[in-house]
C-alpha positions in Angstrom: 0.0 0.0 0.0 2.7 2.5 1.0 4.9 1.4 -1.8 2.1 2.1 -4.3 1.5 5.5 -2.8 5.2 6.4 -3.1 5.3 5.1 -6.7 2.3 7.2 -7.6 3.7 10.4 -6.0 7.1 9.9 -7.6 5.5 9.3 -11.0 3.5 12.6 -10.7 6.6 14.5 -9.7 8.6 13.1 -12.6 5.8 14.1 -15.0 5.8 17.6 -13.6 9.5 18.0 -14.0 9.5 16.5 -17.5 7.3 19.4 -18.8 9.5 21.3 -21.3 8.2 24.8 -20.5 8.9 25.5 -16.9 6.4 28.4 -17.0 3.5 25.9 -17.4 3.7 25.0 -13.7 4.2 27.1 -10.6 7.0 26.6 -8.1 4.4 25.9 -5.4 2.9 23.0 -7.4 6.4 21.4 -7.9 7.2 21.8 -4.2 3.8 20.2 -3.4 4.6 17.2 -5.5 8.1 16.9 -3.9 6.5 17.1 -0.5 4.0 14.3 -1.4 7.0 12.1 -2.4 8.8 12.9 0.9 5.7 12.1 2.9 5.2 8.8 1.0 8.8 7.8 1.7 8.4 8.6 5.4 5.1 6.6 5.6 6.9 3.7 3.8 9.7 3.7 6.3 7.3 3.9 9.2 5.3 0.9 7.8 8.6 -1.1 7.4 9.5 -0.3 11.0 6.1 -1.5 12.2 6.4 -4.7 10.2 9.8 -5.4 11.7 8.4 -4.8 15.2 5.5 -7.1 14.5 7.7 -9.9 13.2 9.9 -9.6 16.3 6.7 -9.9 18.5 5.7 -13.0 16.5 9.1 -14.5 17.0 9.0 -13.8 20.7 5.5 -15.3 21.0 6.7 -18.4 19.2 9.7 -18.7 21.6 7.2 -18.6 24.5 5.0 -21.2 22.9 8.1 -23.5 22.4 9.1 -23.1 26.0 5.6 -24.1 27.1 5.5 -27.1 24.7 6.9 -30.4 25.9 8.7 -32.2 23.1 10.8 -35.3 23.2 14.4 -35.0 22.0 14.1 -38.3 20.1 11.6 -41.0 19.2 10.6 -43.4 21.9 7.9 -44.9 24.2 6.5 -43.2 27.2 7.6 -45.4 30.2 6.4 -43.2 33.0 4.4 -40.0 33.5 4.9 -38.2 36.8 2.7 -35.1 36.2 -0.9 -34.4 35.6 -2.8 -31.6 34.0 -2.8 -28.4 36.2 0.4 -29.4 38.1 3.5 -27.3 38.0 6.4 -28.9 36.1 9.8 -28.5 37.8 13.2 -29.2 36.3 14.5 -31.6 39.0 17.0 -34.2 38.0 15.9 -37.0 40.4 12.2 -36.6 39.6 11.6 -36.1 35.9 8.0 -35.3 34.7 8.2 -38.0 32.1 10.5 -40.9 31.3 11.0 -42.0 27.7 12.8 -45.1 26.4 13.7 -47.0 23.2 12.2 -50.4 23.7 13.9 -51.8 20.6 17.4 -51.2 21.9 17.7 -52.6 25.5 20.8 -52.4 27.5 22.0 -54.1 30.6 24.1 -52.2 33.2 26.1 -54.8 35.2 27.5 -53.7 38.6 30.8 -55.5 39.2 32.2 -55.3 42.8 35.5 -53.5 42.8 37.3 -56.5 44.1 36.4 -58.3 40.9 37.0 -55.2 38.6 40.6 -56.4 37.7 39.1 -59.4 36.0 37.0 -57.4 33.6 38.2 -57.0 30.0 36.7 -55.3 27.0 34.8 -57.7 24.7 34.0 -60.3 27.3 30.9 -62.3 26.6 28.0 -62.4 29.1 24.7 -64.2 29.6 21.7 -62.8 31.5 18.9 -64.6 33.3 15.7 -62.8 34.2 14.9 -62.9 37.9 12.9 -66.0 38.7 13.7 -67.6 35.3 16.9 -69.7 35.4 16.1 -71.6 32.1 15.9 -68.8 29.6 19.5 -67.6 28.8 19.8 -64.3 27.0 23.1 -63.6 25.2 24.5 -60.1 25.7 26.8 -58.1 23.4 29.5 -56.1 25.0 29.3 -52.3 24.5 31.7 -50.5 26.9 33.1 -50.3 30.4 32.4 -47.1 32.2 35.9 -46.3 33.7 34.5 -44.7 36.9 33.9 -46.8 40.0 30.8 -45.6 42.0 29.1 -46.5 45.2 26.8 -49.5 45.0 23.1 -48.5 44.8 21.5 -51.5 43.1 20.8 -54.1 45.9 19.6 -57.6 45.6 18.3 -58.1 49.1 20.6 -61.1 49.8 21.6 -61.5 53.5 25.2 -61.9 52.5 25.3 -58.9 50.2 27.8 -56.2 51.0 26.3 -52.7 50.8 29.5 -50.7 51.7 31.3 -51.5 48.5 31.9 -49.8 45.2 31.1 -51.1 41.7 32.4 -50.9 38.2 29.6 -50.7 35.6 29.8 -52.7 32.4 27.3 -52.0 29.6 25.9 -54.7 27.4 23.2 -54.6 24.7 20.4 -57.2 24.7 18.0 -58.4 22.1 14.4 -58.8 23.4 13.7 -62.5 23.8 10.6 -63.8 22.1 9.8 -66.5 24.7 9.5 -64.3 27.8 8.4 -60.7 28.3 11.1 -58.2 29.4 10.4 -54.9 31.0 12.6 -51.8 31.4 14.0 -51.5 34.9 13.7 -55.3 35.5 16.7 -56.9 37.3 18.6 -59.7 35.7 21.4 -62.0 36.8 24.4 -61.6 34.6 27.3 -64.1 34.2 30.4 -62.6 32.6 33.1 -64.9 31.1 35.9 -63.3 33.2 39.6 -63.5 32.7 39.9 -66.6 34.8 38.2 -70.0 34.2 35.4 -69.2 36.6 32.3 -67.2 35.5 31.8 -63.9 37.3 28.3 -63.5 38.6 27.0 -59.9 39.1 23.7 -58.3 39.6 22.5 -55.8 37.0 19.5 -53.6 36.3 18.3 -53.5 32.7 17.3 -50.3 31.1 16.4 -48.7 27.7 19.3 -47.5 25.5 20.5 -44.1 26.3 23.3 -41.8 25.0 
């Protein structure tokens, strides 16, 4: 709209100035045409400034909408929801509002007591048995050893279990067995083919793949 007004005013000014006989038009009329062009230019600049401000407001509104919109960083399955409509969502590490997981890529996190950590080597094979099922053996594929010994937090409840120890965590990938159901967070018994001839038995908690 403002661009059309400016073009029209500029065209009228150009026509006035293109008249061969300068006496045919008064000085006041020429100045009036020039003022119309100047006013049209000022209105165009003002409209462009308003448009820039409006686009900035739209962008700011979109940012606010994005901040209020919960979006998963990757594809997955909702494993747990800890919030309901109307509740205030807090960003607390130990109590997430929602837990997502990839059920197609399961992992086993095996806790090896620190006195047995020296027997762990990269690439060692391992077998898992779901708690309560000693017949179905699940073969595990070695992924990595986390080179940081941490206090033991996963307890089995055994009367002979030591709780004042530290563990080395070994990560394995696991294919979902077809014969028995497997759930994220379920504990399994893991037997690692250690450096010696004896198998090393450890307790582990199985969870969805995470990076």
